[in-house]
N, C-alpha and C positions, 0 to 999 in steps of 0.2 A: 504493500500500500504506499509507504513512504515514497517508493520509486515512481509509483503512478502519480502521486501528488506533486513531486518535483517535476515531472514531465508536464503536468497540466499548468504549473506555475510558469515553466519555461515558455510555453507557447502562448500563455496569456501575456507575458512580458513582450514577447516578440510581436504580438498583435498591436500592443500599445506603441512600441517603437515604431512599427510600420505606419500606425495612424499618426504619430508625431510628424514623421518624415513627410507624409502626405499633406499635413496641415502647413508645413513650413513651404511646401511647394504650391500652395494654392494661390499665392500672389505671383503676378509677372514681374513685380517690381523687386529688385535685388538689394535695395538699401536696407540696412540694419537700424531699427528705431533706437535701440538702446546705445548704439555707437554714436549716433547723431546727437542725441539728447545729452550724453556724457560730454561730447565735444562743446556743445553749446553751454552746459552748465559751468564749464571750466572758463569760458570766456565772457559770458553775459551774467551780470550781477544784479540783484535786487529787482529782477523782472519776473516773478514767479507767475504772474497771470499770463504774460506772454509765453513763457515756457510750457505751461499747460495747454495753452491754445495750439502751439507747435506740435506738442506730442499727440494731441487729439487729432490734428490735421494728418500727421503721419500715419497714425493707426488706420484712419479712414481710407487713406490712399493705398497703404499697404495691403488692406483687406479687399481692395478693388471693388468697393461698392458705392463709390461716388458717382453722381449723376454723369453718365457718359455723353450728354448732350450740351455739357457746360464745361468750363475749366475745372480742373481738379479741386482748386481751392482759390478763394478770393478774400484776401485779408487787407484791412486798413489799420496801419500802425500810427498812432498819434503820440504826441509828446514832444519835449524839448530835444534840441540837439545834443549829440554826443552821449546817449544813453544806450545805444545798442540797436536801433531800428534797423539801419542798413546793414550793420554787422552781422545780424542774424541771417540775411540773405546770402552773405558772403560765406558764412560758416556752413550754411545748408548746401551751397554749391560745392565747397570743398569736401563735405562728408559724402556727397553723392558722386561727384565727378573727379574729386582729387585735385580741383583747381578753384581757387577763391573767386575768379573772375569768369567762370563758367556760367554765366547767365546774361539774359538781355536787359540792359539797363537803359531806360529812357528818362533823361533829366527833364522833367515837366517844366522847371522854371524857364527853359529855353523856348518854350512853346506858349508864350504869353498873349500872342496875337491870333486873331481869328484865322487868318490865312495859313497859319502853321499846321492846321489840321491835315494839311496835304502831306506834311512831313511823316505822318502815319499811314495815311491811305494812298500816297502817291499823288502826283499831279493829275488833274482831270484831263480827259481826252482833248487834244488841240492845244494843250499848254506845253511849254518846255519841260522836257524830263518824263512826259507821260509814257513814252514807248519804252523807256528804260525801267519803268516801274520801280523807281527810287523810293525807299522807305527806311525809316530808322530801325524798323524791326529786323532782327537776325532770324530768319526762318529756322535754321538748325538748332539754335539755342532755345527758341520758343517751343518747337515741338519734341524736343529731346529724342529718346529712343523708346523701344518698346518696353525695356526693363528699367529706364530711368525718366523721370518726368522732367520737362522743360521747366525753366525757372525765369520769371519776368518780374522786373522791379520798375514801378513808376514812382520815381522819387520826387518828393515835394509836389504832389499832385494838385494841391490847392492853388498853386501859382499858374496853373495852365489855363487858357482861355476856355470859356464854357463850350465853344464849338468843338475843342479838342476833347473835353471831358465827355461829351455826347458820342464822339467817335467810339469811346470805349464801350458804350451800352451794348452794341451789337456783340462785341467780344464776351461780355460778362453774361449775355443772355443766352446765345447759342454756341459760344466758343469758336466762332469763325469770323474772319475779316477779309473781305474782298477787296483787293487793290483796285483803284478806281478805273484803271484801263480794262479790267475784267478778265484778264488772262491768268491771274495768280490769285490764290486764295490762301490766307495763312490760318492754320488749324491751331487753336489754343486749347483743344479739349484734354490734351495731356500736359497741361501747363499748371504751375503753382505761381499764382499772380499775387504780388504783395505791393501795397501802396504805402507810402509814407507821407506823413503831413505834420506841421508844427501848429496846427489848429489846437487851441486850448492849452497851450504852453504856459501863458501867464497865469491861467487859473490853477493849473498843477503847481506852480511855483508857490502861489499864495497858499495853497493847502499845505505844501511841504515846509515852508518857513517856520522854524520854531518848534518843529516836532522832534523830540528827543527820546521817544519812547512812550510806552503806556504806563503811567503811574497808577491809575485807578480806573475802576469801571466807568465812573462818570466821565473821566477825560476820554477814555476809549470810546464812549458813546458820542462825545463831542466830535471826535475825528471822524467816526463813521458818518455822522450827519453832515460834516463838512465835506466828506468824500462824495456823499450822495448829491449835495448841492453842486459840487464842481462838476459831476458827471452831467448833471441837468444843463448846466451852462454850456458845456462841450457839446452836448447833444443839439442845443439850440444853434450854436456856432455851425455845426455840421449841416443842419437843415438850411441855415441861411446861405451856406456856400454851395451846397450840392442839391440837385433835384431829387425828390423822393424816389423816382424810378431808379436812380443811380444807387442811392443808399440801400434800397431794398434788394439789390443784386449782391451785396457784400455778404460774405458768410460770417466773418468775425470783424469787430471793431475793437482794437486793443489800445488802452491807454498806458503808456510806459511812465514809470515813476522817475522822479529826479533821484539821482544817486546819492544814497546816504553814506554816512562816514564809514560804516562797515563795508560797504561795497567799494568804497575807494581804497581802503587798506587792501582789499583782495586784489584790486586791480594793480597795485604797486607790486605785490608779490608776484603777480602773474607776469608783469613786464620784466621784473627782476629775474625770473625763471628763464624767460626767453632770451634775455641778454646773457645769462649764464651759459645757456646752450651755445650761443654764438662764440662766447669767450673760449670754449673748449678747444675750438680750432687752434687757438693760440696757446694752449695749455695754461690758461688762466681761469680763475673762478671769482666770484664776487658775493659780499655779504653786505648788508646795511644794517646799521643800528636802529633801534626804535626811534631814537631822536632824529635820525636822518630821514627816516620815513615821515615823521611828523612835519619835518621842514618842508619836504616835498608837498604834502597836503596843504600846508599853511601857504605856500608860494604858488601852488599850482591848482588848487581846487577852486572851480568857479562854477556855481550852479547854472549859470547861464550857457556855459560852453561844455559842461560835463566832461566826458573822458578826453576830449580833444585838448582842453586846457591842462589836464593832468599829464598827457603825453608830452606836451611842450616842456613842462617842467621837469619831467623825468630826463628828457633830452639834455636840458641845460645843466641840470644839477648832477646827473649821473653818467650818461653816455659820453657826453663831450670830454670831461675830465678823464674818464677811463680810457678814451681814445688818445688823449694826450700822453698819458702814462705809457700806453703801449708803443707809441711812436718814439718816446724818449728811451725806454728801457730795451727795446728790441726783442728778439726771440730768446727762449730759454728752454732747456730740456726739463727742467724741474717745475713741478705744478706750484704756481704762486697764486694765492687767494688775496684779492684786494678787499680790505675792510674799510667800509665808509662810514665816517661819523661827523657830526657838525663841527664847524670850527669854533674858536673861542668867541667870535663875535656874533655866532649863530646865523651867519649869512650865506654860508656855502657848506658844501660836503668835502671834507679832506680824505683822500684815500691813501692808505699804506698797506704794506704787506701784512697779512695776519700771521701771528705766532702759530706754531703747530698745534697748540692746545686750544687755539680759537677757531680753527677751521672745522666746519661741519660738513 
């Protein structure tokens, strides 16, 4: 009997393994959701709502149950500059295609006049360029492949002329756009479409200023009420800027947060890690004291500019001084770790070789 039971368990497990393999093969898409989300969470900070939306979108696409007569996904990312709206698109392209720029980017701020609608649909018949079917869209990047979705970014969408915005309705509605000459049709039904906008940035800033954490239930309720009020203002701005038929075709409207202190510190650690990897080529390493990190935050963090201002400060206080040391000292076969700490006047970061017991 034990032998028979073992046999039964063996075949039962084989059936489960076979079913698991079949389940994995259900989707035509080859990307791995866990890998993509892990990559994003390492680079995007303080945007849990956006991360949840991205994961939900990827699951829907991977399961291959999205509406096959529309784009796979249409998302509108709102919020201030430098908080990760465009970076999410780059990370998505890198995770799926292995290249950060493997997506079709349309800078909508360059399409502020009505006649620029032709930049998307091509020049009308009889006009210069109509036979060439010139368009800003990259057909290959839009349509992707059978196993990989195309990725399209409409950056700063609120700055485009309304005639340009209306051009997008056909894309959002049935996933197709016919070039005006009539000979070419672009297919967006295998595309992930993401739009970014700064609408509501001031309201988000007003909500974020002065918030240093939840002290009590009452304070928490106040912040929830303030958040709800801010969302109502943003919704009104959206409705004032875009037509209802445009907004109704969007799957997700995600409001990004301003970067908090915790997120900023994580960003410094991330940039430090990336610099450390580049320094390995020169047999060098780098460490920063807590005081040095605080100096970068003090000099570089600006809510209005987000990660971009912090990047400039990191370049000024860390990357340039380290580059100067490399040029002065030349190569070495021994590993040297540079330890950065603030100067006596607390205006810059001084780097010196770390002692063996200080190297981590």
